[in-house]
C-alpha positions in Angstrom: 13.1 3.0 -23.1 14.8 6.3 -22.6 16.4 7.1 -19.2 16.2 9.4 -17.4 12.8 11.0 -17.7 13.3 14.1 -15.8 10.9 16.1 -17.9 8.0 13.9 -16.2 9.1 15.2 -12.7 8.8 18.6 -10.8 12.3 18.7 -9.3 13.2 22.1 -7.7 15.8 23.9 -9.8 19.3 23.6 -7.9 18.4 20.6 -6.3 20.1 17.2 -6.7 17.6 14.6 -5.3 19.0 11.5 -4.0 16.6 10.6 -1.5 13.8 8.9 -3.7 14.5 5.8 -1.7 12.6 7.6 1.1 10.3 9.9 -0.8 10.1 9.8 -4.5 9.9 13.2 -6.3 6.6 14.7 -7.6 5.5 13.4 -11.1 4.0 16.3 -12.9 1.1 13.9 -13.9 0.2 13.5 -10.1 -0.3 17.1 -9.6 -2.7 17.3 -12.5 -4.5 14.4 -11.6 -4.9 15.8 -8.0 -6.6 18.8 -9.5 -9.0 16.6 -11.5 -9.9 14.1 -8.6 -10.5 16.9 -6.1 -12.0 19.7 -8.2 -14.0 17.6 -10.9 -14.3 14.1 -9.5 -15.2 14.9 -5.8 -16.3 18.6 -6.5 -18.8 17.9 -9.4 -19.5 14.3 -9.2 -19.7 14.0 -5.3 -21.0 10.5 -4.4 -21.6 9.6 -7.7 -17.9 9.4 -8.7 -17.4 6.1 -7.0 -19.3 5.0 -10.2 -18.7 7.8 -12.7 -14.9 8.1 -12.1 -14.8 4.3 -10.9 -13.4 5.0 -7.6 -14.4 1.7 -6.5 -12.2 0.0 -9.1 -9.1 2.1 -8.7 -7.4 0.0 -6.1 -7.4 -3.2 -8.6 -6.3 -0.8 -11.5 -3.5 0.5 -9.4 -2.7 -2.8 -8.2 -2.4 -4.3 -11.8 0.1 -1.4 -12.5 2.5 -2.5 -9.6 2.2 -6.1 -10.4 3.7 -5.4 -13.6 6.7 -3.8 -12.0 7.3 -6.7 -9.5 6.8 -9.7 -11.7 3.2 -10.5 -10.7 0.1 -11.5 -12.6 -2.7 -9.2 -12.9 -5.4 -9.6 -10.0 -2.7 -10.7 -7.6 -2.0 -7.2 -5.8 -4.4 -5.5 -3.5 -4.0 -1.7 -2.5 -4.7 0.1 0.5 -3.8 1.0 4.2 -0.2 1.2 5.3 2.7 -1.2 4.9 2.5 -1.8 8.5 -1.1 -3.0 7.9 0.1 -5.4 5.0 2.7 -6.9 7.2 0.3 -7.6 9.7 -2.1 -9.1 7.3 0.5 -11.4 5.3 2.0 -12.6 8.9 -1.3 -13.6 10.2 -2.2 -15.3 7.1 1.0 -17.3 6.8 0.9 -18.3 10.5 -2.5 -19.9 9.7 -1.1 -21.7 6.8 1.3 -23.4 9.4 -0.8 -24.1 12.5 1.6 -26.6 14.0 4.7 -24.0 14.1 5.6 -21.2 16.3 8.5 -19.4 15.0 8.3 -16.2 12.9 12.0 -15.8 11.3 13.3 -12.4 10.4 16.7 -10.6 10.6 18.1 -7.9 13.1 18.7 -5.7 9.9 15.0 -5.5 9.0 13.0 -2.4 9.1 11.9 -1.9 12.7 7.9 -1.4 11.7 8.2 -5.1 10.5 9.6 -6.5 13.6 7.2 -4.4 15.7 4.1 -5.8 13.8 5.4 -9.4 14.2 5.9 -9.0 17.9 2.3 -7.0 18.3 0.6 -10.0 16.4 2.6 -12.6 18.6 1.6 -10.7 21.7 -2.1 -10.7 20.6 -2.1 -14.3 19.6 -0.1 -15.8 22.6 0.3 -19.6 22.2 4.0 -19.7 22.5 4.9 -17.9 19.2 8.3 -16.4 18.9 10.3 -13.9 16.6 13.7 -15.1 15.8 16.1 -12.4 14.2 19.5 -13.3 13.5 22.2 -11.3 11.7 21.4 -10.9 8.1 24.1 -13.0 6.7 22.9 -16.0 9.1 19.2 -16.3 7.7 19.9 -19.3 5.6 21.2 -21.2 8.5 18.5 -20.2 10.8 15.6 -21.5 8.3 15.1 -24.6 10.8 11.9 -27.2 10.4 10.3 -25.2 13.4 10.0 -22.1 11.4 6.5 -21.0 10.1 7.1 -18.1 8.4 10.3 -16.3 7.1 9.7 -12.5 6.7 12.4 -10.5 5.2 13.0 -7.1 3.4 14.8 -7.7 0.3 16.9 -4.4 0.3 18.2 -3.3 3.7 16.9 0.2 4.4 20.4 1.5 6.0 23.0 -0.1 3.7 21.2 -1.4 0.7 22.3 -4.8 1.3 20.6 -7.2 -1.0 19.0 -10.5 0.1 19.1 -13.3 -2.4 15.5 -13.7 -2.9 15.5 -16.9 -4.8 17.9 -18.7 -2.8 16.2 -17.8 0.8 12.5 -18.6 -0.6 13.9 -22.0 -1.9 15.5 -22.8 1.6 12.1 -21.5 3.3 10.0 -23.9 1.3 12.5 -26.8 1.7 12.0 -26.4 5.4 8.2 -26.1 5.1 7.8 -22.4 5.8 5.8 -19.8 4.2 7.8 -16.9 2.6 6.9 -13.1 2.8 9.1 -10.5 1.2 9.0 -6.7 2.0 9.6 -4.9 -1.2 9.7 -1.3 0.2 13.2 -0.6 -1.3 12.8 -3.0 -4.2 9.4 -1.9 -6.1 10.7 0.3 -8.8 14.3 -0.1 -8.2 15.1 -3.6 -9.0 13.8 -6.1 -11.7 11.7 -8.1 -9.3 10.2 -11.5 -10.1 7.8 -12.4 -7.4 6.0 -14.9 -9.0 9.2 -16.7 -10.2 10.4 -16.7 -6.9 7.5 -18.7 -5.7 7.0 -16.8 -2.5 3.7 -16.8 -1.1 3.2 -13.1 0.0 4.9 -9.7 -0.7 4.3 -6.5 0.5 5.4 -3.0 -0.2 4.9 0.9 0.0 4.5 3.2 -3.0 6.0 6.5 -1.7 9.7 5.7 -2.4 10.9 4.7 -5.9 7.1 4.6 -7.1 6.8 8.3 -6.4 3.2 8.0 -5.0 3.7 10.8 -2.6 3.8 11.1 1.2 1.7 8.5 2.8 0.8 6.8 -0.4 -1.1 3.5 0.0 0.9 0.1 0.3 0.3 -3.2 -1.5 0.2 -6.7 -0.9 0.6 -9.5 -3.2 -0.5 -13.1 -2.8 0.4 -16.0 -5.0 -2.7 -16.7 -7.1 -2.8 -20.5 -5.7 -2.8 -19.5 -2.3 -5.3 -17.0 -2.1 -8.4 -19.2 -1.4 -6.7 -20.6 1.9 -6.1 -16.8 3.4 -8.6 -16.0 5.9 -7.9 -12.3 6.6 -7.0 -11.3 10.2 -8.7 -7.8 9.2 -11.9 -8.7 7.7 -12.8 -5.4 6.4 -16.2 -4.8 4.6 -14.2 -4.1 1.2 -12.6 -7.4 1.4 -16.2 -9.0 1.4 -17.3 -10.9 -1.6 -20.5 -8.6 -1.9 -19.7 -5.4 0.3 -22.8 -3.7 -1.0 -25.2 -6.7 0.3 -24.4 -5.6 3.9 -24.4 -9.0 5.3 -23.5 -9.2 8.9 -21.3 -12.3 8.4 -17.9 -12.2 6.7 -17.4 -14.0 3.4 -14.2 -13.2 1.6 -13.9 -11.8 -1.8 -12.8 -14.7 -4.2 -9.5 -13.1 -5.1 -6.7 -11.0 -3.7 -9.5 -8.3 -3.2 -10.1 -10.0 0.3 -7.0 -8.6 1.4 -8.5 -4.9 1.1 -10.1 -3.6 4.3 -11.8 -0.4 4.7 -12.6 2.6 2.2 -9.7 3.2 -0.1 -7.8 6.5 -0.1 -9.2 7.7 -3.5 -7.2 10.9 -3.6 -3.8 9.2 -2.7 -4.7 6.3 -5.1 -5.3 8.6 -8.0 -2.0 10.4 -7.5 -0.3 7.0 -7.5 -2.4 6.0 -10.6 -0.9 9.0 -12.4 2.3 8.6 -10.9 2.8 5.0 -12.2 2.2 6.4 -15.9 5.9 7.5 -15.7 7.0 3.7 -15.9 5.1 3.0 -19.3 7.7 1.4 -21.6 10.4 1.0 -18.8 12.3 -2.2 -19.0 13.2 -3.0 -15.5 16.3 -5.0 -16.2 17.5 -2.1 -18.3 16.7 0.2 -15.3 18.6 -1.9 -12.8 21.7 -1.8 -15.2 21.5 2.0 -15.3 20.9 2.1 -11.5 23.9 -0.2 -10.8 26.2 1.9 -13.2 25.2 5.4 -11.2 25.8 3.7 -7.8 29.3 2.6 -8.9 30.0 6.0 -10.3 29.0 7.6 -7.2 31.2 5.3 -4.9 34.2 5.8 -7.1 33.8 9.6 -7.1 33.2 9.9 -3.5 36.0 7.5 -2.4 38.4 9.5 -4.7 37.5 12.7 -3.1 36.7 12.0 0.5 39.0 9.0 1.7 37.7 9.6 5.4 34.4 8.5 4.4 33.6 4.6 4.7 31.6 2.7 2.5 28.7 0.9 4.4 27.0 -0.6 1.4 28.1 -3.7 -0.4 30.9 -3.0 -3.0 29.6 -5.8 -5.1 26.8 -4.2 -7.2 24.9 -7.5 -7.5 24.4 -7.5 -3.7 23.2 -4.0 -3.5 20.2 -2.3 -4.1 19.7 1.1 -5.7 21.1 3.0 -2.9 24.5 3.9 -1.5 25.5 4.4 2.3 28.5 6.0 3.6 29.6 5.7 7.4 30.6 9.0 8.8 31.0 9.9 12.7 29.4 13.2 12.0 27.0 11.9 9.5 24.0 13.9 10.6 25.7 17.3 10.6 27.3 16.5 7.4 24.0 15.5 5.8 22.3 18.9 6.8 25.2 20.7 5.3 25.0 18.7 2.0 21.0 19.8 2.2 21.9 23.4 2.6 24.0 23.2 -0.7 21.3 21.7 -2.7 22.2 17.8 -2.1 19.3 16.1 -0.6 19.8 12.6 1.0 19.0 11.6 4.4 20.6 10.0 7.8 20.1 6.8 9.6 21.4 6.3 13.1 23.9 5.8 14.2 26.2 6.9 11.6 24.7 6.3 8.0 24.6 8.7 5.3 22.1 7.4 2.6 21.8 8.3 -1.1 19.0 6.7 -3.2 19.3 6.4 -6.9 16.2 6.8 -9.2 17.3 6.3 -12.8 13.8 7.8 -13.7 15.3 11.3 -13.0 18.7 11.1 -11.9 21.9 10.9 -14.4 25.8 10.8 -14.2 26.0 14.5 -14.1 23.9 14.6 -11.0 26.1 11.9 -9.5 29.3 13.9 -10.2 27.8 17.1 -9.0 26.7 15.6 -5.7 30.1 14.2 -5.2 31.6 17.6 -5.8 29.3 18.8 -2.9 30.1 16.0 -0.6 33.9 16.6 -1.0 33.5 20.3 -0.4 31.5 19.6 3.0 33.9 16.8 4.1 37.1 18.1 3.2 36.6 21.6 4.4 34.9 20.6 7.5 31.7 22.7 6.5 29.4 20.4 8.7 31.3 21.5 11.8 29.0 24.5 12.4 26.6 24.5 15.5 23.5 25.0 13.2 23.8 21.4 12.0 24.2 19.8 15.4 20.5 20.0 16.6 18.5 17.2 15.2 15.3 17.5 13.5 12.4 15.3 14.5 12.5 13.7 11.0 16.1 12.8 10.1 
């Protein structure tokens, strides 16, 4: 394995891209695939492409590629829809597996959409279900015998704090609860062993570290031994065992395919399929080692140059994902100033400046250059400019 693989990505000249934890860079292969999918498959084959280009088999092909990156067996990952939908599917299935319990346990650092979907499901079902959200560090103590489902995001989207997947899953199972992991900030960033963790479900998006492009389809993993007990809350026609029999009654597919819902987004799946080829031959343990080294270097460089910035991420590399966040009162304005100077990260309220490290296209030279830009903006108060104070719709 050789890292980085910058030659596989189309990164604008003069840009240091430290926002792959929000939207991955464009793989050159994805651009070429888009042309083929649109001009040749759709343009020339038309509806025949469902068979001739195997559009119908694309979700499973892509799902198997992602399975290999998260430590899951082939056939256990289904593709399609958005992460919010996949969260809803996993939660609904998990609650049916524990019909005598009424508590969904998450934490108050989870990404809001996961909590919104949980609350929406509770409001739909009724029956006295509740959502508990203790502080992240208090999750283990909050796993009590009345908990039906533990649903957590492995890596905190703001700070990069890393939950202990194995310890929490073990505790959930000891209490009789079902475990769901959100891998949105893990897939492609960490060496995940979802099968080894024994969690029943995992979900994730593909437009961050997996570089699938904006709005790329999400994935859902179901442990192979539980899939037969999953009764989908969203029973779409492509989750049917024989969709082209057009039966009026629903029969779930006898595999993870039952977690598919509607017609797959073929163009975006094709781009994602091509993007995932950049991972060929990548050892995830080695990638994780490289990621931690880049993050450690970044912390050291920024702290040495900018004593006014406060590290918001765990200092311990084993307790952190593949991102580093610094807190700064004027963080939004500062990030705008960084971006104007070629360093792209992003901002999360109230004061978090986030920087994601994707070893496929980031190296130590990028890290040092980024730290120099940060020092210039912070130490010379270049952020203190009216043009940086007006917030954009997307931060």
